[in-house]
TISE-207272 format. One record per residue: residue in one letter; y negated, z, x negated of N, C-alpha, C in turn. Coordinates in steps of 0.001 Angstrom, whole numbers, plus 524288, in hexadecimal, padded with zeros to 5 digits. Example, Ala and Ser with C-alpha at 12.3 -4.5 7.8 and 13.67 -1.06 7.14 Angstrom:
2
residuo  npy  npz  npx  capy  capz  capx  cpy  cpz  cpx
A  8163A  81E78  7CC7A  81194  81E78  7CFF4  80CE4  81E78  7CC70 $
S  808CA  81BA8  7CDCE  80424  81BE4  7CA9A  7FFE2  81EBE  7CD9C $
This chain:
217
residuo  npy  npz  npx  capy  capz  capx  cpy  cpz  cpx
M  B1C9F  D6782  F397B  B17D7  D6A40  F3B02  B16CC  D6991  F40B6 $
G  B1394  D6CD9  F42FE  B1280  D6C9B  F4893  B0EED  D683F  F4A03 $
N  B0E95  D6715  F4F09  B0B16  D6328  F5124  B073E  D65E4  F54B9 $
G  B0312  D680A  F527F  AFF45  D6B07  F5593  AFC1E  D6774  F590B $
H  AF851  D699C  F5BC7  AF527  D669B  F5F5D  AEF69  D6773  F5E4D $
N  AEC3A  D63C2  F6002  AE697  D6431  F5F70  AE49E  D688D  F62F0 $
P  AE161  D6C0D  F60A8  ADF93  D707C  F63CA  ADB4B  D6F28  F67B5 $
D  AD969  D6A5B  F67B4  AD52D  D68E0  F6B42  AD753  D6806  F70BC $
P  AD5B0  D6B04  F74A6  AD7AE  D6A42  F79FD  AD649  D64EE  F7C2D $
A  AD1F8  D626D  F7A47  AD076  D5D6B  F7C52  AD47A  D593D  F7B07 $
S  AD78A  D5A3A  F76E3  ADB62  D5644  F7567  ADFD9  D55E1  F795D $
A  AE036  D59B8  F7CE3  AE432  D598D  F80E5  AE391  D54CA  F8467 $
A  ADED3  D52C8  F84AD  ADDC2  D4E39  F8802  ADFC9  D4931  F857D $
I  AE10D  D4962  F8087  AE30F  D44C7  F7DCC  AE902  D44EE  F7DDC $
R  AEB45  D40C7  F8014  AF0FC  D40B7  F8051  AF31D  D3EE8  F7B1A $
V  AF436  D429B  F77BC  AF5F8  D416B  F7277  AFB21  D43F5  F714C $
A  AFE10  D41A1  F6DA8  B0319  D43E7  F6C2B  B025E  D48DE  F6922 $
R  B0535  D4CEE  F6A89  B04D9  D51F5  F67E3  B094B  D5285  F63EB $
N  B0D59  D4F92  F644D  B11D7  D500C  F60C7  B13AB  D4AC6  F5EF0 $
C  B1006  D4783  F5D49  B115E  D4237  F5B87  B14C8  D4287  F5696 $
T  B18C2  D3F29  F5659  B1C42  D3EE2  F51CD  B1CDC  D395D  F4FC0 $
R  B18EC  D361E  F50B1  B1975  D3095  F4F66  B18EB  D2F7E  F497D $
C  B168B  D3312  F46A7  B15CD  D3241  F40F9  B188D  D36A3  F3E02 $
P  B1D68  D35AC  F3C30  B2085  D39DF  F39EC  B1DE3  D3CD1  F357B $
E  B1B40  D39F2  F31ED  B1896  D3C9B  F2D84  B145E  D4036  F2F62 $
L  B117F  D3E9E  F3340  B0D48  D41E1  F354A  B0F65  D4696  F3829 $
V  B138D  D45C8  F3B16  B1604  D4A2B  F3DF4  B17E7  D4E45  F3A29 $
A  B1A33  D4C99  F35E1  B1C5B  D5049  F31F6  B180D  D532B  F2F15 $
N  B137D  D50C9  F2EBA  B0F48  D5314  F2B97  B0B62  D5647  F2EB4 $
R  B0A89  D54D6  F3394  B0631  D5744  F3686  B0740  D5CEA  F380F $
Q  B0314  D5FE6  F38D6  B036B  D64ED  F3B58  B02BA  D6475  F4141 $
R  AFFA7  D6085  F42D4  AFE88  D5FD7  F4858  AFC77  D5A4C  F4937 $
I  AFC93  D5885  F4E18  AFA06  D53AD  F4FC7  AF465  D551E  F5129 $
V  AF0C2  D5211  F4EFD  AEB38  D533E  F4FB2  AE890  D4EE4  F52B4 $
H  AE748  D4FE0  F57A1  AE48F  D4C0B  F5ACC  ADEB0  D4D57  F5AC0 $
G  ADBAD  D4A37  F5DA9  AD5FF  D4AD4  F5D98  AD42C  D4FFB  F6013 $
Y  ACF5C  D515D  F5EAC  ACD2A  D566A  F6046  AC75C  D5601  F60DB $
G  AC536  D58DB  F64B7  ABF8F  D5930  F650F  ABD43  D587F  F6A67 $
L  AB818  D5761  F6A6D  AB4F0  D56EA  F6F32  AB538  D5BDC  F726C $
N  AB520  D6048  F6FAE  AB521  D6558  F7292  AB003  D6662  F7570 $
G  AABB6  D647E  F7341  AA6B8  D654C  F75C6  AA3E0  D602E  F76C0 $
Q  AA609  D5CF1  F7A31  AA415  D57AE  F7AD5  A9F75  D5738  F7E87 $
A  A9E15  D5B5D  F814A  A9A03  D5B05  F8546  A94B7  D5939  F8309 $
G  A936B  D5B0E  F7E47  A8E58  D59C1  F7C35  A8E5C  D5555  F783D $
V  A92A4  D5248  F7823  A9328  D4E28  F7446  A90B2  D4915  F7644 $
A  A8D14  D46F2  F734F  A8A89  D4210  F74DD  A8E26  D3D6A  F73EC $
K  A913C  D3DA4  F6FCE  A9513  D3982  F6E96  A9A1F  D3C01  F6D13 $
R  A9E64  D39B9  F6F02  AA3A2  D3BAA  F6D9B  AA529  D3918  F6871 $
V  AA68B  D3C6E  F64AE  AA7FC  D3A8A  F5F79  AADA8  D3BE1  F5E59 $
L  AB08D  D3809  F5C75  AB612  D38BA  F5B2C  AB6C5  D376D  F555D $
F  AB8C5  D3B2F  F526E  ABA0C  D3A7C  F4CDF  ABFD8  D3990  F4C4D $
V  AC158  D35B8  F4954  AC6FB  D34A2  F487D  AC81D  D341C  F42B9 $
G  ACB82  D3777  F40A9  ACD1A  D374F  F3B55  AD254  D34B4  F3A92 $
E  AD4BA  D35A2  F3616  AD99F  D3328  F34A2  ADE57  D3618  F36A6 $
A  ADEC2  D3B0C  F3524  AE332  D3E70  F3693  AE1B7  D4409  F357C $
P  AE473  D47C3  F37E3  AE346  D4D45  F36E2  AE44A  D4EA4  F3117 $
G  AE0CB  D51CC  F2EC7  AE19F  D538F  F296F  AE5AE  D57E2  F292E $
Y  AE867  D582E  F24CB  AEC94  D5C20  F2493  AEA7B  D61AB  F240A $
L  AE58B  D6232  F2265  AE30A  D6755  F223D  ADF28  D6808  F26CB $
G  ADEBE  D63EF  F2A24  ADB05  D640C  F2E5F  ADD9D  D63EF  F33B2 $
G  ADD36  D5F62  F3644  ADF30  D5EC8  F3B88  AE501  D600D  F3C0C $
D  AE810  D5EFC  F37F2  AEDAB  D600C  F3856  AEEA9  D65DF  F38BD $
V  AEAFE  D690B  F36FF  AEB68  D6ED0  F374A  AE8ED  D70D1  F3C7B $
T  AE430  D6EBD  F3DAE  AE127  D7104  F4216  AE255  D6E5E  F4752 $
G  AE419  D6988  F4731  AE4E9  D66A4  F4C02  ADFFF  D63E9  F4DDB $
V  ADBB0  D6448  F4ADC  AD6AE  D61D9  F4C4B  AD52D  D5E23  F47D2 $
P  AD425  D5926  F48FF  AD2B4  D558B  F44C7  ACDCC  D572F  F41EE $
F  ACD96  D5642  F3CE8  AC8FE  D5751  F3993  AC71B  D5CEB  F3A04 $
T  ACAA1  D608F  F3908  AC933  D6618  F3893  ACC14  D6869  F33D4 $
R  AC9DD  D6CA0  F31C5  ACC21  D7010  F2DD9  ACC04  D6DDB  F2847 $
D  ACDAD  D68F8  F275B  ACDBA  D66FD  F21FA  AC861  D650E  F2069 $
R  AC7E4  D6337  F1B97  AC2BA  D61BA  F1984  AC023  D5D86  F1CC3 $
S  AC30D  D594D  F1E0C  AC0AE  D5505  F2115  ABF48  D56D5  F2692 $
G  AC297  D5A3E  F28C8  AC17A  D5C3F  F2DFA  ABC97  D5F98  F2E1A $
V  ABBE7  D62FB  F2A46  AB73E  D6651  F2A0B  AB24D  D62F7  F2949 $
R  AB2A9  D5EEE  F2603  AAE27  D5B9E  F2532  AACAE  D58A5  F2A2D $
L  AB090  D56B6  F2D07  AAF6A  D541E  F31E6  AAD28  D57F6  F35EF $
Q  AAF6F  D5C99  F3631  AAD85  D607D  F3A04  AA7CC  D61F1  F38F2 $
R  AA665  D6236  F33F2  AA0E8  D6330  F3296  A9D54  D5EF1  F34A2 $
A  A9F2B  D5A24  F341B  A9C15  D55BD  F3627  A9B9D  D5602  F3C17 $
L  A9FE0  D578E  F3EB7  A9FB1  D5807  F448B  A9BDE  D5C59  F462C $
I  A9BBC  D609A  F4337  A9818  D64BF  F445B  A9278  D62D6  F43BC $
E  A916F  D5FED  F3F7F  A8C35  D5DBC  F3E96  A8A8F  D5A08  F42FE $
L  A8E5A  D5739  F452A  A8D23  D5364  F492C  A8D09  D55B5  F4EAA $
G  A8E19  D5AAA  F4F2D  A8E56  D5D03  F5456  A932D  D5B84  F575C $
L  A9737  D59BB  F54A2  A9C06  D5838  F571E  AA01B  D5C93  F56C6 $
S  A9E8F  D610F  F54D1  AA1C7  D65C4  F54CF  A9E76  D6A5E  F5648 $
D  AA0A8  D6DFA  F5931  A9DD0  D72C3  F5AB6  A9ED3  D772C  F56F2 $
E  AA18D  D75FA  F528F  AA280  D7A00  F4EB8  A9E22  D7A5D  F4AB6 $
E  A9DEF  D7EAD  F47EC  A9A58  D7F52  F4385  A9D63  D7F1C  F3E5D $
D  AA273  D8025  F3E91  AA5C7  D806F  F39FF  AA980  D7BBF  F3A10 $
A  AA916  D784E  F3636  AAC6B  D73A6  F35E7  AB21C  D74DF  F34D6 $
R  AB352  D79BF  F3390  AB8B9  D7B35  F3271  ABBD0  D7CFF  F3737 $
V  AB943  D7D2F  F3BC6  ABC0E  D7E95  F4097  AC067  D7A7D  F4198 $
V  AC51C  D7C39  F429A  AC983  D7887  F42F6  ACA64  D7678  F487E $
V  AC83A  D78FE  F4C5E  AC861  D76DE  F51BA  AC2C7  D76AE  F539E $
P  ABFB0  D72EE  F51AF  ABA1C  D72E2  F52DC  AB8D5  D711F  F5866 $
R  AB45B  D72A6  F5A47  AB265  D70DE  F5F5D  AAF39  D6BE5  F5E46 $
L  AB1A2  D6776  F5F88  AAF56  D6270  F5E39  AAD06  D5FB3  F62D5 $
R  AA8AA  D5D0B  F61F8  AA626  D59AC  F65DB  AA73C  D53F3  F6494 $
C  AAB8F  D530C  F61C9  AAD60  D4DD3  F6092  AB35A  D4E16  F60AD $
F  AB5DB  D49C7  F5F74  ABB8D  D4999  F5F88  ABD61  D47D9  F5A21 $
V  AC125  D4AA8  F57DF  AC34B  D4945  F52C3  AC91B  D482E  F534B $
T  ACAED  D4415  F50A0  AD051  D428E  F5101  AD1E3  D3FAE  F4C1A $
N  AD6B9  D3DAE  F4BFD  AD8A5  D3AA0  F478C  ADBD9  D360F  F496D $
V  ADC5D  D322E  F460E  ADFA3  D2DB8  F4748  AE568  D2F8B  F4790 $
V  AE72D  D3254  F439E  AEC8C  D3461  F4354  AEC74  D3A20  F4488 $
R  AF056  D3C06  F477D  AF034  D4148  F4994  AF318  D455D  F4658 $
C  AF5D9  D43C1  F4248  AF8C6  D475E  F3F0F  AF743  D46A8  F3945 $
N  AF76C  D4AD7  F3655  AF609  D4A9F  F30BA  AFA4F  D47D5  F2DBF $
P  AF906  D43AF  F2AE0  AFCE0  D40ED  F27AB  AFE7B  D441C  F22D7 $
P  B0331  D4364  F20E5  B04DD  D4637  F1C36  B0107  D4575  F17A0 $
A  AFFC3  D4998  F14F2  AFC3D  D498A  F107B  AF6EF  D474D  F11E6 $
N  AF57D  D4790  F16EB  AF075  D4595  F18A2  AEFD5  D3FB9  F176D $
R  AF41D  D3CE2  F1737  AF3E3  D372D  F15FD  AF14C  D344C  F1A84 $
T  AEFCB  D2F63  F1946  AED9E  D2BEE  F1D48  AF1C8  D2AB7  F216D $
P  AF08B  D2AFD  F2669  AF462  D2996  F2A6D  AF64C  D2401  F29EB $
R  AFB41  D2323  F2AF3  AFD85  D1DFC  F2ACF  AFC55  D1B19  F2FDC $
R  AFCD5  D15DD  F2F9B  AFB62  D12A0  F3410  AFE8B  D1417  F38F1 $
A  B03A8  D14EB  F3841  B06CD  D165E  F3CD8  B0522  D1B6B  F3F3D $
E  B0393  D1F2E  F3BFA  B01C3  D244C  F3DED  AFCA9  D23BC  F4108 $
I  AF945  D205A  F3EE8  AF454  D1F48  F41B0  AF571  D1CD6  F46F2 $
K  AF8DB  D1908  F46FC  AFA2A  D1629  F4BD7  AFC56  D19D8  F4FF5 $
H  AFF9A  D1D9D  F4E62  B01CC  D2143  F521F  AFDB1  D24CB  F548F $
C  AF99C  D2612  F519B  AF5BF  D29D4  F5367  AF0FE  D2747  F5622 $
L  AEFFE  D2262  F5549  AEB3E  D1FEA  F576E  AEABB  D2075  F5D62 $
P  AEEE4  D2015  F6079  AEE28  D20C1  F6621  AEB9E  D25E5  F679C $
Y  AEC89  D2A0E  F6483  AE9FD  D2F20  F65B4  AE420  D2EAE  F64B6 $
L  AE2A7  D2C04  F6091  ADD0C  D2B78  F5F7A  ADA59  D285E  F63B0 $
W  ADCAC  D23F0  F655B  ADA4F  D20AC  F6960  AD9DE  D239F  F6E84 $
Q  ADDB9  D26FF  F6F9E  ADD93  D2A18  F746A  AD91E  D2E14  F7431 $
E  AD85D  D307A  F6FAB  AD419  D3448  F6F09  ACEC8  D3195  F6F9A $
I  ACE43  D2CF7  F6D52  AC947  D2A2D  F6DDD  AC851  D28BA  F7385 $
D  ACC46  D2702  F7654  ACBAB  D25C3  F7BC9  ACA24  D2A8A  F7F05 $
L  ACC32  D2F15  F7D7D  ACB06  D33E4  F8074  AC599  D35E2  F7F29 $
V  AC429  D35E4  F7A3D  ABF26  D381F  F7891  ABAA1  D3485  F79EB $
Q  ABB8F  D2F59  F79E4  AB775  D2B78  F7ADC  AB2B9  D2C69  F7739 $
P  AB38D  D2C27  F7215  AAF4D  D2D6F  F6E83  AAAFA  D295E  F6E65 $
D  AA653  D2B27  F6D48  AA1ED  D2796  F6C57  AA19F  D260B  F6694 $
I  AA373  D298C  F6338  AA391  D288F  F5D8F  AA8E5  D2A04  F5B93 $
V  AAB49  D266F  F5892  AB051  D2782  F55EC  AAF42  D2774  F500F $
V  AB11B  D2B81  F4D76  AB074  D2C13  F47BF  AB5CA  D2BB7  F453A $
P  AB748  D2728  F4323  ABC2C  D26D3  F4016  ABB33  D290C  F3AB7 $
I  ABE83  D2CBD  F3934  ABDD6  D2F6D  F3425  AC1CF  D2D35  F3051 $
G  ABFFF  D2A2A  F2CA5  AC380  D27D7  F28B0  AC588  D228D  F2A4A $
N  AC81A  D1FE6  F268A  AC9DE  D1A8A  F2733  ACE09  D19F2  F2B70 $
I  AD1C1  D1D82  F2B9A  AD60B  D1D00  F2F62  AD3F5  D1D0B  F34F0 $
A  AD09E  D20C9  F3623  ACE57  D2112  F3B73  ACB0A  D1C4B  F3CAA $
A  AC7D8  D1A99  F38EC  AC46A  D161C  F39C3  AC796  D1137  F3AB8 $
R  ACBC4  D10A1  F37C5  ACF20  D0BEE  F3853  AD173  D0B81  F3DC2 $
E  AD2A7  D0FDD  F404F  AD4DB  D0FB5  F4595  AD0A3  D0F65  F49C8 $
V  ACC4F  D1205  F48FC  AC840  D1253  F4D01  AC530  D0D55  F4DA2 $
F  AC3E4  D0ABB  F495A  AC077  D0622  F49A2  AC2BF  D01C1  F4CF5 $
P  AC783  CFFF8  F4C12  AC98D  CFBAC  F4F5C  AC9F6  CFD37  F5523 $
R  ACB81  D0214  F561A  ACC37  D03C1  F5B7B  AC70C  D0454  F5E71 $
L  AC330  D06B2  F5BFB  ABE49  D07F6  F5EA4  ABA06  D03FD  F5DBF $
L  ABA10  D012F  F5970  AB5F6  CFD80  F583E  AB7BC  CF7DE  F57E6 $
G  ABD04  CF701  F57F6  ABF06  CF1A6  F57A7  ABE31  CEF01  F527D $
R  ABE0A  CF217  F4E4F  ABD38  CEFE0  F4911  ABFE3  CF373  F4519 $
P  AC14E  CF14C  F408C  AC3D8  CF491  F3C9B  ABFDD  CF809  F39EA $
A  AC1E5  CFC3A  F37DA  ABE68  CFFDA  F34E8  ABDD9  CFE2D  F2F40 $
M  AB968  CFF41  F2D11  AB890  CFE92  F276E  ABA28  D03AE  F24C0 $
P  ABA53  D03C4  F1F83  ABB65  D08BD  F1CD8  AB76C  D0CEE  F1EA1 $
I  AB945  D11B6  F1F11  AB60C  D15DB  F211F  AB128  D16E1  F1DBA $
T  AB18B  D15A8  F1899  AAD17  D1672  F1547  AA892  D12DB  F169D $
H  AA9BE  D0E53  F1928  AA5BF  D0A9B  F1A99  AA394  D0BD5  F2012 $
M  AA64C  D0F08  F230C  AA4CC  D0FFD  F286F  AA2BF  D157D  F2986 $
H  AA356  D18EF  F25AE  AA1F8  D1E6E  F2694  A9C5F  D1F04  F28CF $
A  A9C18  D2201  F2D1A  A971F  D2343  F2F9A  A943D  D1E8D  F31CB $
C  A970A  D1A21  F3261  A94A2  D1594  F3504  A95FF  D15C6  F3ABF $
V  A9288  D13BC  F3DFD  A936B  D13B8  F43C9  A952B  D0E46  F4576 $
F  A99AD  D0DFF  F47FE  A9BBC  D0932  F4A14  A9BD0  D098C  F5003 $
D  A9941  D05E0  F52A4  A98E0  D0611  F5835  A9D47  D02F5  F5AD8 $
G  A9FE9  D0576  F5E8E  AA3B1  D02E1  F61ED  AA189  D0213  F673E $
S  AA4B1  D003B  F6AC8  AA2BD  CFF29  F701B  AA166  D042B  F7319 $
S  AA44A  D086F  F720D  AA36D  D0D34  F750B  AA306  D121D  F719C $
L  AA334  D1157  F6C6F  AA2EC  D15D8  F68F9  AA112  D142A  F638A $
Q  AA010  D17DC  F604C  A9EAD  D16F5  F5AD7  AA2AF  D193A  F5739 $
V  AA37E  D16A6  F52D1  AA72C  D1880  F4ED4  AA426  D19B9  F49DD $
V  AA4D3  D1E60  F47D7  AA1F8  D2005  F4313  AA5F3  D220E  F3F27 $
P  AA7E7  D1EA6  F3BA4  AABD2  D2048  F37EB  AA9DB  D245D  F3404 $
M  AAD71  D2772  F3234  AAC48  D2BB5  F2E94  AB04F  D2BF6  F2A3C $
R  AAEAD  D2CAA  F256B  AB248  D2D82  F2129  AB4F7  D32D5  F220C $
H  AB9A7  D334B  F2017  ABCA9  D382C  F20F1  AB9BB  D3CD8  F1E88 $
P  AB96A  D4132  F2148  AB679  D45B6  F1F44  AB885  D47C6  F19FE $
A  ABDA2  D46ED  F18F3  ABFBF  D48B1  F1409  ABDC0  D457A  F0F66 $
R  ABBCB  D40D4  F1076  ABA52  D3D51  F0C2B  AB487  D3BAD  F0C85 $
I  AB1C4  D3DB9  F0FFA  AAC58  D3C21  F10E3  AA89C  D3F78  F0D7B $
S  AA478  D3D31  F0B92  AA096  D4019  F0894  A9D04  D42F6  F0C72 $
N  A9A44  D46D7  F0A9E  A9696  D49A7  F0DF6  A9251  D4603  F0FF2 $
A  A90B1  D425D  F0CA3  A8C93  D3EB0  F0E44  A8E89  D3B1D  F1295 $
D  A935B  D393D  F122D  A9573  D35E1  F164C  A9665  D38F0  F1B4E $
L  A97FB  D3DD4  F1AC7  A98B0  D410D  F1F6F  A936B  D41DE  F2228 $
D  A8F72  D42F0  F1F1A  A8A2E  D43A6  F2154  A885B  D3EA5  F2400 $
R  A89AA  D3A20  F21AD  A8822  D3520  F2410  A8ACB  D346E  F294B $
F  A8FC4  D35B1  F299B  A92A1  D354B  F2E86  A9023  D38E5  F32C8 $
V  A8F1E  D3DBF  F312D  A8CAC  D4175  F34DA  A8756  D3F75  F36C6 $
C  A8464  D3D34  F3341  A7F34  D3B25  F34A7  A7FB9  D36AE  F38BA $
V  A8348  D3315  F37E9  A842A  D2EC2  F3B81  A85F7  D30C2  F40CE $
M  A89B2  D3449  F40D5  A8BAD  D3675  F45A7  A877F  D3986  F488F $
R  A846D  D3C78  F45A6  A8048  D3F84  F4816  A7C7E  D3BF3  F4AED $
G  A7B49  D377F  F4897  A77C7  D33BB  F4AF6  A7A23  D318C  F4FFF $
L  A7F21  D3029  F4FFE  A81A7  D2E27  F549B  A81C6  D3232  F5902 $
L  A8308  D36FA  F57A1  A8346  D3B1C  F5B9D  A7DDE  D3C9E  F5DA7 $
A  A79FE  D3C91  F5A4E  A74AB  D3DB2  F5C07  A72A5  D3975  F5FB0 $
E  A73FB  D3493  F5E6A  A725D  D3037  F61C1  A74E0  D30A8  F6721 $
A  A79D2  D3257  F6735  A7C8A  D32F3  F6C2A  A7A33  D3776  F6F62 $
S  A78DA  D3BC4  F6CB6  A7681  D4028  F6F5A  A7133  D3ECF  F71B6 $
H  A6E32  D3BAA  F6EC8  A6911  D3A15  F70B5  A69AA  D3693  F7583 $
T  A6D5D  D32F6  F755B  A6E52  D2F68  F79B9  A6FFB  D3265  F7E8C $
R  A7370  D3659  F7D98  A7561  D398F  F8208  A70F8  D3CAC  F846F $
A  A6D8A  D3EF2  F8106  A6947  D423C  F8306  A6563  D3EE3  F85FC $
S  A6468  D3A10  F842C  A60B3  D3692  F86E0  A62C5  D3527  F8C34 $
G  A67EE  D3447  F8C78  A6A46  D32C9  F916F  A6A1B  D3743  F9552 $
M  A6AD0  D3C16  F9378  A6AB7  D409C  F96F0  A652F  D41D4  F98F1 $
S  A6136  D4056  F95EC  A5BCD  D4183  F9762  A598B  D3DB5  F9B70 $
R  A5C56  D3982  F9C78  A5A49  D3596  FA020  A5AFE  D376F  FA5DD $
């Protein structure tokens, strides 16, 4: 299969491998390598938010080249982004959305049968994630699911992650950012999704108020 590229022009600033062959099973299975995408309209953003999932879905990012689009989990996340003002779209089914946040994954290729990525595959891809975080300089990082939380917590907070069911929609403060874990959209209840949106809305509203107060001085 081919190795397509992320359609987001902003990703050109990230020095990432376009034809990686380090994981033979992933190379044989993928349609394309899917790197991070977003921050198309960052001028009015009070806080930079970075969402990081596990890997591209075989009906989602592996088809579109954009993480969390097209498939069920992608559409559910895109709806949440629209509610939070982190997308300029009205339709959550848009496959190349105009995002005011950044979405990415720990692993850049879809694993066979949508299986959980193996440790070696995660290790090969992590440098891309850390480079994206360094470039984006997020104020809030949202690890989606256990795999993302397990990698993000030690790196950004200096502590291990608990199971995602215990951390969903909780706010963890780091020295320069906040981490707000989220259960995977494919497995989350509507009530838990609403709780996450409510917590994030509060954080973003607080940031907007602080920014407006600073500008009025």
